[in-house]
Backbone bond lengths (Angstrom), bond angles and torsions (degrees), N, CA, C in turn:
res aa  C-N    CA-C-N  psi(-1)  N-CA   C-N-CA  omega(-1)  CA-C   N-CA-C  phi
1 X - - - 1.453 - - 1.601 111.88 -
2 X 1.273 117.00 -9.54 1.495 122.46 -174.34 1.534 109.61 -73.88
3 X 1.295 116.36 147.81 1.402 122.65 174.54 1.601 105.45 -155.71
4 X 1.427 114.26 153.03 1.450 117.94 -172.77 1.590 108.77 -78.61
5 X 1.343 120.04 3.57 1.425 125.60 -169.83 1.439 112.27 -93.25
6 X 1.402 121.08 -8.85 1.394 123.53 -174.41 1.427 113.93 -141.98
7 X 1.352 115.78 -177.63 1.496 121.72 171.36 1.429 108.75 -75.18
8 X 1.337 121.79 132.32 1.437 127.10 169.81 1.417 114.70 -91.30
9 X 1.272 124.46 125.88 1.396 126.39 174.10 1.510 113.60 -117.70
10 X 1.349 114.75 107.13 1.505 121.73 -174.61 1.453 110.93 -104.70
11 X 1.277 116.16 123.73 1.467 122.31 177.18 1.573 111.29 -81.83
12 X 1.275 116.88 115.38 1.530 119.97 177.33 1.469 116.01 -91.43
13 X 1.362 114.19 7.53 1.504 121.89 -179.97 1.454 105.99 98.51
14 X 1.418 113.36 156.43 1.361 119.73 -178.44 1.498 114.68 62.28
15 X 1.344 116.41 -131.46 1.557 119.06 170.85 1.471 111.47 -105.18
16 X 1.244 121.67 19.80 1.486 122.39 -174.63 1.560 105.85 -100.15
17 X 1.389 113.44 129.26 1.474 120.79 173.85 1.494 110.33 -134.01
18 X 1.336 114.60 149.69 1.464 124.00 174.67 1.539 105.40 -112.50
19 X 1.311 118.17 122.89 1.407 126.82 179.98 1.484 110.94 -112.54
20 X 1.345 121.44 126.36 1.430 122.79 -179.35 1.532 110.00 -124.11
21 X 1.330 116.96 131.38 1.445 120.61 177.57 1.563 109.31 -80.57
22 X 1.298 116.21 167.46 1.550 119.75 178.37 1.556 110.35 -60.04
23 X 1.358 117.61 -29.01 1.437 117.67 176.96 1.544 114.36 -82.50
24 X 1.307 114.15 0.34 1.498 117.63 176.26 1.507 117.98 93.80
25 X 1.405 114.86 5.60 1.480 115.44 179.59 1.611 106.17 -81.01
26 X 1.296 112.85 138.84 1.513 122.98 -171.86 1.485 110.33 -114.58
27 X 1.269 116.21 140.44 1.408 125.42 175.97 1.616 108.14 -129.58
28 X 1.233 117.31 119.70 1.499 120.96 175.81 1.427 109.99 -103.41
29 X 1.293 116.83 124.79 1.493 126.96 -177.08 1.511 107.67 -99.97
30 X 1.377 117.08 121.13 1.469 125.83 176.63 1.566 109.66 56.77
31 X 1.330 115.15 87.86 1.350 116.80 -174.88 1.578 116.91 -82.55
32 X 1.326 107.07 86.85 1.519 122.18 171.87 1.520 110.26 -119.83
33 X 1.307 108.34 91.11 1.587 118.58 -166.76 1.478 112.85 -113.37
34 X 1.435 115.59 -67.50 1.399 120.57 -165.62 1.542 109.36 -69.15
35 X 1.346 117.45 -39.96 1.362 120.01 -177.24 1.561 114.84 -92.31
36 X 1.352 114.08 6.11 1.430 121.30 -171.09 1.601 105.96 -86.74
37 X 1.418 112.74 111.04 1.410 113.73 -173.28 1.511 116.80 -65.34
38 X 1.377 115.48 -12.57 1.414 120.28 178.46 1.526 115.56 -91.61
39 X 1.343 113.21 -14.05 1.497 113.56 -170.48 1.573 111.66 -85.72
40 X 1.232 120.05 123.22 1.495 122.54 -177.66 1.525 110.62 -60.08
41 X 1.390 115.77 136.04 1.409 121.83 -177.30 1.530 114.05 -46.72
42 X 1.294 119.44 -48.23 1.468 120.35 -176.80 1.464 112.72 -61.92
43 X 1.329 120.54 -15.49 1.480 119.52 179.85 1.480 110.41 -102.56
44 X 1.233 122.61 14.00 1.385 126.01 176.04 1.481 118.10 -81.96
45 X 1.331 111.87 -9.41 1.495 121.77 176.69 1.585 109.62 -124.07
46 X 1.245 119.57 162.81 1.517 119.03 -171.80 1.491 106.42 -136.78
47 X 1.353 114.36 147.58 1.418 119.29 170.46 1.491 111.75 -72.58
48 X 1.285 117.72 -33.46 1.518 124.46 173.41 1.469 107.40 -157.87
49 X 1.292 112.90 154.40 1.480 123.41 179.07 1.518 111.34 -143.47
50 X 1.303 117.84 98.82 1.519 123.06 -170.79 1.505 110.70 -82.13
51 X 1.356 113.57 -46.88 1.478 116.53 -176.49 1.582 110.30 -136.45
52 X 1.303 115.20 150.32 1.460 120.55 169.62 1.638 106.11 -128.33
53 X 1.293 110.47 134.33 1.437 117.31 -179.59 1.498 104.14 -125.02
54 X 1.401 112.07 138.23 1.518 120.01 -171.68 1.490 107.64 -125.01
55 X 1.312 117.88 138.77 1.463 128.79 -178.97 1.500 110.37 -84.18
56 X 1.366 112.19 -49.32 1.512 119.56 -179.91 1.382 113.40 -167.36
57 X 1.367 117.28 -179.89 1.505 116.30 -161.90 1.480 116.50 -93.61
58 X 1.337 124.46 1.33 1.358 125.69 -179.22 1.596 111.31 -56.07
59 X 1.278 110.00 150.96 1.548 114.16 -175.54 1.497 113.99 -60.02
60 X 1.306 118.27 -35.23 1.443 121.35 -179.24 1.509 115.74 -77.11
61 X 1.327 111.00 11.82 1.503 119.95 174.26 1.567 115.01 -132.37
62 X 1.327 115.75 -11.23 1.523 119.27 -178.06 1.489 111.50 -136.30
63 X 1.315 120.48 8.69 1.482 122.30 -175.41 1.498 114.70 -49.99
64 X 1.338 120.24 -35.55 1.382 126.79 -172.39 1.550 113.77 -106.86
65 X 1.276 116.84 2.51 1.510 126.57 -167.95 1.613 106.70 -56.44
66 X 1.261 115.55 -55.07 1.497 117.12 -179.36 1.554 115.29 -65.81
67 X 1.260 115.82 -39.95 1.446 119.06 -177.28 1.512 108.61 -66.25
68 X 1.324 117.84 -48.15 1.463 122.07 -179.85 1.522 110.84 -65.06
69 X 1.284 119.78 -36.12 1.480 122.78 179.67 1.542 107.51 -66.73
70 X 1.259 118.27 -43.03 1.467 120.63 174.91 1.534 113.53 -65.93
71 X 1.303 117.88 -32.71 1.452 119.88 -178.66 1.517 115.05 -80.76
72 X 1.312 113.24 -41.50 1.502 117.52 -172.04 1.542 113.20 -109.92
73 X 1.238 120.44 -10.20 1.463 124.31 -177.66 1.549 115.35 55.46
74 X 1.278 119.55 45.32 1.453 120.25 179.90 1.582 110.11 -79.25
75 X 1.324 114.11 167.67 1.448 116.37 171.61 1.545 102.02 -91.57
76 X 1.386 112.43 134.40 1.561 119.16 178.78 1.499 108.10 -105.24
77 X 1.399 112.51 135.62 1.454 118.76 172.84 1.595 103.52 -112.19
78 X 1.271 111.67 134.06 1.547 116.44 -173.32 1.470 115.26 -161.95
79 X 1.168 121.70 150.19 1.574 126.16 169.22 1.555 110.35 -42.98
80 X 1.241 119.58 143.05 1.507 122.67 -178.72 1.492 116.13 -43.58
81 X 1.350 109.88 -47.63 1.484 114.20 -177.78 1.561 115.95 -68.18
82 X 1.331 113.65 -39.34 1.416 120.84 177.31 1.568 107.84 -66.37
83 X 1.366 116.01 -40.89 1.438 118.21 176.90 1.495 112.73 -57.73
84 X 1.390 114.59 -46.38 1.402 118.53 176.38 1.488 117.48 -59.49
85 X 1.229 114.50 -31.29 1.535 119.57 177.76 1.501 107.74 -73.13
86 X 1.343 121.01 -43.47 1.463 126.25 176.53 1.593 109.51 -53.98
87 X 1.302 117.23 -43.45 1.428 122.74 -175.16 1.569 108.78 -69.20
88 X 1.401 114.00 -41.54 1.448 120.24 174.78 1.403 115.77 -57.90
89 X 1.430 115.90 -28.18 1.408 123.41 -174.21 1.549 106.81 -92.59
90 X 1.362 121.35 2.45 1.429 121.07 168.46 1.552 111.60 112.16
91 X 1.378 118.78 -4.09 1.476 119.86 -178.48 1.538 105.54 -72.46
92 X 1.297 119.22 124.73 1.490 123.25 -174.42 1.552 109.15 -55.32
93 X 1.334 116.93 141.75 1.459 122.25 177.48 1.480 110.06 -59.24
94 X 1.206 119.87 -30.02 1.593 123.69 -172.30 1.545 104.42 -74.15
95 X 1.372 121.00 -13.94 1.388 121.30 -174.54 1.581 109.49 -109.79
96 X 1.375 116.35 9.77 1.441 116.55 -177.46 1.604 109.24 -125.05
97 X 1.230 114.69 129.94 1.450 123.17 -179.97 1.546 107.95 -110.52
98 X 1.344 116.76 106.16 1.438 118.77 -179.77 1.459 111.46 -93.42
99 X 1.288 121.22 133.72 1.465 125.58 -172.58 1.581 107.01 -147.62
100 X 1.314 108.83 -177.02 1.569 117.19 -174.21 1.402 103.89 -151.91
101 X 1.399 113.40 173.19 1.491 122.68 -171.54 1.508 105.75 -67.73
102 X 1.402 111.93 142.89 1.506 121.35 -175.40 1.486 114.19 89.94
103 X 1.286 114.84 -13.89 1.598 119.64 -179.15 1.410 112.01 -91.74
104 X 1.367 115.54 152.20 1.416 123.75 178.33 1.511 111.38 -128.68
105 X 1.285 117.37 136.05 1.505 124.12 -178.17 1.560 104.80 -116.36
106 X 1.279 115.29 126.61 1.502 118.44 176.66 1.547 107.22 -91.70
107 X 1.391 114.76 117.58 1.499 120.39 173.75 1.495 105.58 -107.89
108 X 1.382 115.56 -178.46 1.366 125.74 179.94 1.549 109.79 -64.06
109 X 1.331 117.15 101.50 1.501 123.10 172.99 1.532 113.44 82.90
110 X 1.373 116.27 5.62 1.485 121.06 -179.21 1.523 114.93 -155.43
111 X 1.257 118.33 133.61 1.517 122.46 170.46 1.508 111.38 -98.28
112 X 1.257 116.39 129.32 1.415 122.26 -179.48 1.547 110.99 -110.97
113 X 1.295 116.49 116.37 1.515 125.66 175.83 1.367 115.60 -107.88
114 X 1.267 114.98 133.24 1.601 118.76 -176.95 1.541 105.58 -98.13
115 X 1.336 112.82 127.95 1.493 122.03 178.98 1.458 109.09 -123.82
116 X 1.368 111.24 179.65 1.466 118.75 -174.15 1.500 113.13 -73.69
117 X 1.353 113.38 154.96 1.454 122.10 169.03 1.512 105.87 -151.58
118 X 1.282 114.85 149.87 1.576 121.43 179.97 1.557 109.00 -108.89
119 X 1.294 116.70 104.63 1.406 123.05 -177.92 1.496 108.63 -164.73
120 X 1.419 118.94 -142.77 1.483 120.38 168.18 1.470 105.62 -142.00
121 X 1.417 121.94 179.65 1.374 122.19 -175.93 1.483 101.84 -161.22
122 X 1.413 113.24 125.81 1.428 123.14 173.52 1.519 110.59 -147.63
123 X 1.287 121.80 163.28 1.487 121.30 -173.34 1.557 101.91 -128.67
124 X 1.352 113.36 126.28 1.429 121.36 175.13 1.558 108.25 -81.21
125 X 1.379 120.06 125.80 1.401 125.66 175.36 1.486 111.68 -128.95
126 X 1.273 119.52 170.50 1.504 122.90 178.41 1.561 112.58 -60.25
127 X 1.329 113.59 -27.60 1.465 119.56 179.52 1.442 115.14 -91.11
128 X 1.375 115.95 1.24 1.460 121.36 -177.46 1.462 113.80 119.65
129 X 1.389 119.13 -177.39 1.389 121.69 177.91 1.493 114.71 -81.42
130 X 1.331 112.94 136.98 1.471 118.25 -178.54 1.558 106.71 -121.17
131 X 1.302 113.86 166.90 1.471 122.19 -176.71 1.534 106.46 -73.13
132 X 1.268 112.84 133.35 1.535 119.52 179.51 1.528 116.25 -107.83
133 X 1.408 119.46 14.72 1.394 121.39 -177.24 1.541 106.81 78.55
134 X 1.351 114.92 -161.94 1.395 119.84 174.57 1.519 115.59 -97.15
135 X 1.320 117.59 149.65 1.488 120.68 175.62 1.563 114.23 -63.39
136 X 1.217 122.96 160.41 1.412 128.30 -176.39 1.474 109.98 -149.30
137 X 1.398 111.21 155.65 1.464 122.33 163.96 1.507 108.82 -103.28
138 X 1.299 118.96 164.63 1.503 124.77 -179.50 1.515 111.56 -125.32
139 X 1.227 117.39 132.56 1.521 123.19 174.25 1.546 106.45 -109.91
140 X 1.325 120.17 113.61 1.423 122.14 178.39 1.548 110.59 -103.62
141 X 1.255 118.67 110.16 1.501 125.03 177.51 1.580 109.55 -97.61
142 X 1.315 115.64 109.06 1.361 119.92 -171.28 1.620 104.48 -94.93
143 X 1.416 110.98 140.48 1.477 119.58 176.76 1.564 110.08 -56.60
144 X 1.325 120.41 123.06 1.471 123.28 -178.94 1.567 109.38 55.48
145 X 1.203 119.26 33.30 1.462 119.50 -178.69 1.467 110.58 -148.71
146 X 1.313 115.49 -172.16 1.452 120.89 -177.80 1.500 119.20 -69.19
147 X 1.283 119.14 159.69 1.466 124.91 170.47 1.578 105.54 -96.64
148 X 1.234 118.04 123.89 1.536 116.09 -176.60 1.600 101.03 -127.74
149 X 1.381 104.68 135.24 1.543 116.70 -179.31 1.523 106.04 -112.03
150 X 1.357 113.05 121.14 1.453 124.33 169.01 1.488 112.54 -96.27
151 X 1.267 123.64 105.23 1.453 124.88 -169.32 1.502 112.99 -68.73
152 X 1.292 120.33 -14.39 1.476 123.71 -166.90 1.480 110.47 59.69
153 X 1.344 116.73 -157.58 1.449 116.40 173.42 1.563 112.26 -89.05
154 X 1.314 112.91 123.55 1.506 117.01 -176.42 1.462 110.22 -157.50
155 X 1.349 112.03 162.21 1.479 120.34 159.30 1.553 106.94 -91.81
156 X 1.308 115.17 173.37 1.462 118.30 175.05 1.589 105.21 -70.92
157 X 1.325 113.67 150.04 1.490 120.25 173.52 1.465 108.67 -150.65
158 X 1.377 114.03 142.26 1.438 119.33 -173.66 1.516 115.93 -55.91
159 X 1.226 117.94 -29.01 1.515 122.29 -176.34 1.600 109.22 -73.50
160 X 1.376 119.62 -2.79 1.464 112.72 165.66 1.476 116.07 -58.89
161 X 1.345 114.65 -19.10 1.469 114.81 173.95 1.416 112.09 -68.43
162 X 1.399 122.60 -21.64 1.450 123.84 177.00 1.517 106.55 -73.00
163 X 1.302 116.52 -40.33 1.457 115.88 178.09 1.571 114.64 -60.20
164 X 1.375 109.76 -34.53 1.552 113.12 171.70 1.485 110.85 -66.08
165 X 1.302 120.44 -39.43 1.425 121.80 -171.79 1.570 109.80 -74.02
166 X 1.217 117.74 -38.25 1.454 126.34 -178.72 1.495 115.57 -79.48
167 X 1.260 118.54 -43.17 1.498 121.23 -172.15 1.602 115.42 -118.01
168 X 1.247 115.75 -22.64 1.461 122.98 178.87 1.531 112.15 53.16
169 X 1.218 119.79 55.85 1.527 123.95 -177.82 1.595 107.16 -58.69
170 X 1.329 115.62 138.71 1.433 116.20 169.60 1.484 115.48 -95.92
171 X 1.304 114.23 -20.05 1.538 119.62 174.29 1.493 112.06 -123.91
172 X 1.299 119.56 132.84 1.467 121.96 176.49 1.543 108.21 -116.10
173 X 1.333 113.03 141.69 1.435 115.32 176.17 1.515 102.33 -113.31
174 X 1.332 119.78 107.91 1.462 124.81 -165.79 1.429 115.74 -116.24
175 X 1.336 126.52 129.67 1.447 124.73 175.49 1.542 108.83 -72.65
176 X 1.462 111.65 135.69 1.436 109.72 -179.83 1.565 109.71 -131.74
177 X 1.407 120.79 8.85 1.380 125.21 -168.15 1.501 115.78 -71.39
178 X 1.321 117.29 -13.85 1.576 123.02 -178.91 1.570 104.82 69.14
179 X 1.265 111.91 -177.85 1.476 124.43 -177.05 1.492 115.80 68.64
180 X 1.349 117.25 -66.74 1.459 120.52 176.04 1.515 115.23 -98.66
181 X 1.403 115.80 -11.18 1.529 122.52 -179.25 1.555 106.39 -139.93
182 X 1.232 115.26 -173.13 1.407 118.49 172.60 1.504 112.56 -69.77
183 X 1.346 118.65 150.47 1.449 124.15 177.00 1.481 106.42 -97.58
184 X 1.395 115.35 -169.43 1.480 119.38 -176.57 1.464 114.77 -60.44
185 X 1.408 119.83 -40.08 1.427 118.21 -179.57 1.558 114.96 -62.16
186 X 1.289 113.62 -43.08 1.476 117.86 177.65 1.565 107.02 -67.03
187 X 1.345 119.45 -43.78 1.475 122.32 -178.76 1.467 109.47 -56.18
188 X 1.274 119.30 -44.30 1.499 122.94 -177.93 1.567 107.01 -51.35
189 X 1.297 115.11 -54.44 1.439 122.21 179.04 1.504 113.01 -54.17
190 X 1.374 113.53 -41.18 1.477 120.19 176.32 1.607 108.96 -61.58
191 X 1.296 118.52 -43.85 1.446 121.68 171.05 1.535 112.58 -46.86
192 X 1.331 112.26 -48.74 1.495 119.62 -175.50 1.426 111.70 -65.23
193 X 1.341 115.40 -42.38 1.501 122.77 -177.30 1.573 109.26 -69.69
194 X 1.310 118.39 -36.98 1.338 122.41 -177.14 1.535 118.41 -85.28
195 X 1.411 114.50 -14.73 1.399 124.59 170.57 1.659 107.56 58.36
196 X 1.353 116.15 38.44 1.427 117.96 179.23 1.469 112.71 -88.50
197 X 1.379 112.59 156.12 1.531 119.12 176.06 1.446 110.59 -85.42
198 X 1.208 122.72 -33.46 1.476 126.64 -172.73 1.577 111.35 -133.83
199 X 1.295 116.66 139.32 1.433 122.77 -177.03 1.611 105.66 -131.68
200 X 1.263 115.85 131.86 1.474 126.01 170.50 1.394 107.79 -109.68
201 X 1.377 114.80 107.43 1.572 118.23 173.63 1.491 114.31 -65.05
202 X 1.373 117.65 142.14 1.379 118.99 -177.94 1.618 105.85 -141.27
203 X 1.214 116.01 -175.31 1.499 125.60 170.53 1.578 105.83 52.94
204 X 1.362 118.40 43.89 1.477 122.97 178.06 1.487 110.57 -139.99
205 X 1.270 117.18 145.70 1.467 120.29 172.16 1.523 117.06 82.58
206 X 1.345 113.49 -9.23 1.418 116.04 -177.61 1.519 116.83 -65.46
207 X 1.295 113.80 -37.35 1.481 128.91 169.37 1.461 113.14 -133.37
208 X 1.386 118.75 156.80 1.400 117.21 -177.24 1.476 122.05 -60.62
209 X 1.319 117.79 -19.44 1.414 128.64 178.98 1.495 109.49 -66.25
210 X 1.439 117.58 -29.28 1.456 121.07 -175.85 1.581 104.67 -92.19
211 X 1.341 112.96 94.64 1.444 117.23 -169.34 1.533 116.83 -96.89
212 X 1.334 114.16 -7.95 1.536 113.44 178.07 1.493 114.05 -65.20
213 X 1.291 113.48 150.33 1.550 117.23 178.52 1.481 108.99 -130.27
214 X 1.362 114.68 161.62 1.490 123.45 174.86 1.518 107.51 -57.34
215 X 1.278 114.72 -42.77 1.531 119.21 -172.88 1.531 107.24 -61.63
216 X 1.298 116.46 -42.93 1.467 124.52 -178.25 1.537 107.23 -63.99
217 X 1.385 117.14 -46.91 1.487 120.45 176.71 1.602 108.35 -53.70
218 X 1.326 117.40 -50.55 1.419 124.61 -175.59 1.577 107.85 -54.00
219 X 1.266 111.43 -49.72 1.553 118.43 -178.98 1.506 112.00 -58.10
220 X 1.291 117.11 -40.66 1.468 123.89 179.00 1.415 112.00 -71.48
221 X 1.369 122.41 -37.61 1.423 124.63 170.68 1.475 116.09 -62.92
222 X 1.367 113.96 -32.84 1.489 120.21 179.88 1.501 110.25 -68.52
223 X 1.374 116.31 -38.96 1.451 123.41 175.16 1.536 111.28 -55.65
224 X 1.311 115.89 -35.69 1.396 118.09 177.45 1.482 116.66 -93.60
225 X 1.326 116.04 5.43 1.444 122.13 171.66 1.699 106.52 65.79
226 X 1.248 115.66 39.95 1.435 120.61 -177.52 1.460 111.27 -89.46
227 X 1.403 116.09 131.20 1.507 119.86 174.07 1.525 109.52 -91.86
228 X 1.384 113.49 79.00 1.520 122.24 -179.51 1.421 106.52 -131.39
229 X 1.321 114.31 139.46 1.387 122.52 171.48 1.476 115.44 -90.12
230 X 1.323 122.69 115.75 1.474 128.89 177.73 1.613 104.71 -83.60
231 X 1.294 109.32 114.97 1.579 112.26 178.42 1.366 103.65 -105.15
232 X 1.455 118.68 104.76 1.400 125.96 -173.47 1.575 105.68 -92.47
233 X 1.363 116.10 86.63 1.452 116.00 179.16 1.476 108.81 -81.69
234 X 1.338 112.54 150.94 1.503 122.95 167.14 1.474 110.32 -89.39
235 X 1.318 127.27 150.95 1.343 128.43 -179.98 1.546 109.51 -53.21
236 X 1.311 117.15 129.63 1.449 122.50 -177.18 1.517 112.41 94.22
237 X 1.312 119.83 -15.83 1.447 116.71 172.64 1.394 116.92 -82.44
238 X 1.407 113.88 160.03 1.541 121.61 -171.08 1.480 109.30 -122.38
239 X 1.298 113.92 139.71 1.479 122.80 167.60 1.523 107.48 -107.46
240 X 1.321 117.50 133.14 1.450 123.02 174.37 1.496 107.89 -109.65
């Protein structure tokens, strides 16, 4: 499906995505790679890694953040508390952009806006669990390209309609697994509130407890008569 004429969105499994612009700039969202049971082994290393964007501090979203930062020297965009933890772990301050909800950071070829999410956030350390600030979603607006919304871990919430009003994302990366996030029924309502044309389901199938499926999401969207394409990627597959 890949082509050099558009933004490539590759699902690495769970909630981890690698996005690449036509000029080759790469953004890794939620660096859960090496210990991610869904991530194909050939995709656990990178030719280049320009940016890392983090939605919240849970282990299945930041497990490889410090290692990848040390190896590839990307610029990391994260909530202020997560950014502080990265710096405490040795990631240079010059490589960390701390931000908060409502803020936008302009990167090369893409603007990253932090928006709301309803979940929790904590960081596991050798000394125990520490506060990870609030969870967030991310809106990535590509120069001359699509606007992509990564919801992070969340339930559905009515103010998703504000994300639609403000940013008009064409593509939404939505959790559907249930148990820790919204399941297919809630995700279908999220599709309606966001008014998106395409949805890539995520945060499902990684472990047995995450029971939601793309097929169930499609069925729930059909009940709502939604004109939305459910792009059911397999880990390692790319949407252009």
